[in-house]
Structures are given as structure tokens and as C-alpha cells.
C-alpha positions in Angstrom: 0.0 0.0 0.0 1.4 3.4 -1.0 1.1 6.3 1.4 2.1 9.4 -0.6 3.1 10.6 -4.1 6.2 12.3 -5.4 6.6 14.9 -8.1 10.1 15.7 -9.6 10.4 18.9 -11.5 13.3 20.8 -13.2 13.1 24.2 -14.9 12.9 22.5 -18.2 10.4 19.7 -17.6 8.4 17.5 -15.4 10.7 14.5 -14.8 8.1 12.4 -13.0 4.6 13.1 -11.6 2.6 11.2 -9.0 5.1 8.5 -8.4 3.6 6.2 -5.6 5.9 5.8 -2.6 6.1 4.1 0.7 9.3 5.8 1.6 11.8 8.3 0.1 15.5 9.1 0.6 16.4 12.8 -0.3 19.9 14.2 -0.4 19.8 17.6 1.4 22.6 20.1 2.3 22.5 18.8 5.9 22.6 15.1 4.9 20.2 12.5 3.6 16.7 12.4 5.0 14.2 9.6 5.0 10.6 10.5 4.3 8.0 8.1 5.7 4.2 8.2 5.8 2.8 11.0 8.0 6.2 12.9 8.0 6.1 16.4 9.4 5.7 19.2 6.8 9.1 20.6 5.8 10.9 22.5 3.2 14.6 21.8 2.7 17.4 22.6 0.3 18.7 19.7 -1.9 22.3 18.9 -2.5 23.6 16.9 -5.5 22.9 13.3 -4.9 20.6 10.3 -5.5 16.9 10.6 -4.8 15.5 7.1 -4.1 11.8 6.4 -4.2 10.7 3.1 -2.7 7.3 2.0 -4.1 6.8 -1.1 -1.9 5.3 -4.3 -3.2 3.0 -2.7 -5.7 5.4 -0.3 -7.5 9.1 -0.5 -8.4 11.8 1.4 -6.7 13.1 4.3 -8.8 16.3 6.3 -8.5 17.1 9.8 -9.9 20.0 12.1 -9.9 19.2 15.5 -8.5 21.3 18.7 -8.4 20.5 21.5 -6.0 17.0 22.8 -5.5 14.4 22.3 -2.8 12.0 19.7 -1.6 8.7 20.3 0.0 6.8 17.7 2.1 3.1 18.2 2.7 0.8 15.5 4.1 0.6 13.0 1.2 2.6 14.9 -1.4 6.3 15.4 -1.8 7.5 17.9 -4.5 11.2 17.9 -5.5 12.3 20.9 -7.5 15.8 20.3 -8.8 18.1 22.3 -11.1 18.7 19.1 -13.1 17.5 15.5 -12.8 17.6 12.2 -14.7 16.2 8.8 -13.9 18.8 6.1 -13.6 17.6 4.4 -16.8 18.2 7.6 -18.8 21.8 8.0 -17.8 24.6 7.4 -20.3 27.8 6.4 -18.4 29.9 7.2 -21.5 28.5 10.7 -21.8 28.9 11.2 -18.0 32.6 10.1 -18.2 33.2 12.5 -21.1 31.6 15.3 -19.1 33.8 14.5 -16.1 37.0 14.5 -18.2 36.0 17.8 -19.8 35.3 19.5 -16.5 38.4 18.2 -14.8 40.5 19.2 -17.8 39.2 22.8 -17.5 39.8 22.9 -13.8 43.3 21.5 -14.1 44.4 23.4 -17.2 46.3 26.1 -15.4 44.1 28.5 -17.3 43.0 31.6 -15.3 39.4 30.9 -14.4 37.0 33.3 -12.6 35.4 32.2 -9.4 32.1 31.6 -11.2 33.8 29.5 -13.9 35.6 27.4 -11.2 32.2 26.8 -9.4 30.6 26.0 -12.7 33.1 23.3 -13.6 33.2 21.9 -10.1 29.4 21.5 -10.3 29.7 19.8 -13.7 32.3 17.4 -12.3 30.1 16.7 -9.3 27.1 16.0 -11.5 29.1 13.8 -13.8 30.5 11.7 -10.8 26.9 11.3 -9.6 25.7 10.1 -13.0 28.6 7.6 -13.2 27.9 6.3 -9.7 24.1 6.0 -10.4 24.6 4.2 -13.7 26.8 1.6 -12.0 24.3 0.7 -9.3 
């Protein structure tokens, strides 16, 4: 029996809507939190990590990469608003490895990068590592 539903949104698209869940693991800036039925209402900032939705006996477990954003828990609805997100089945490990190489090359090039460029390439590398990790699970 499912107890709540999960919506996963990015600025570009609705990644998933009304996913039935019995529990949920969310990566937040303060660590991973586990959402169970009747969880207290909350709003929290996401960090880059794996969002795991456990559907129980009736529905399959699903795993997504998420990158920064917020999550909102209200009664029987959880809304995840992430800067980027992909479901595990959509991830290309080869593409992620190429992205990691490109980001690391730019960071280690010795080229003078602005603070915003350094942050941008660090985030790209972090996202690529997450995608590689998730594709191998």
C-alpha cells in the first residue's frame, strides 16, 4: 500500500509526476533524510545526490540524480524541484565520463578561471560523478 506521491520537476520539464511511494530518501545540504508516511511538513534545500523512491510491493523502486534545489513535504505529497534531474535508466555512463573529463581538464588546465567558472566546472564534475555512480548501481 502506498502512502504518498512524489513529483520531480526541473526548470525545463516534469521529470516524474505522481510516483507512488512508501518511503523516500532525499539528499539535502544537511545530509540524507528519509521521508515516511505522515512525515512532518518541511521545506529543505537539496544537494547533489541520488533521490531514491521506494514503491513497496505494488510499485518498483526508482532512482534519480538531483542537483541543487528544494524539496517540499506536505501530508501525502512530496515535491522535488531540482536544477537538473535524470532517472537512472536515462543516464549514459559514457556521456557522463566524457563530461567529467572535460570539467576536470578545464579545472586542471592552469588557465585563469574566474570564481564563477571554477564553481561551474566543479558542479559539472560533481554531477558527472553522480551520474557515473548511479549508472553503475
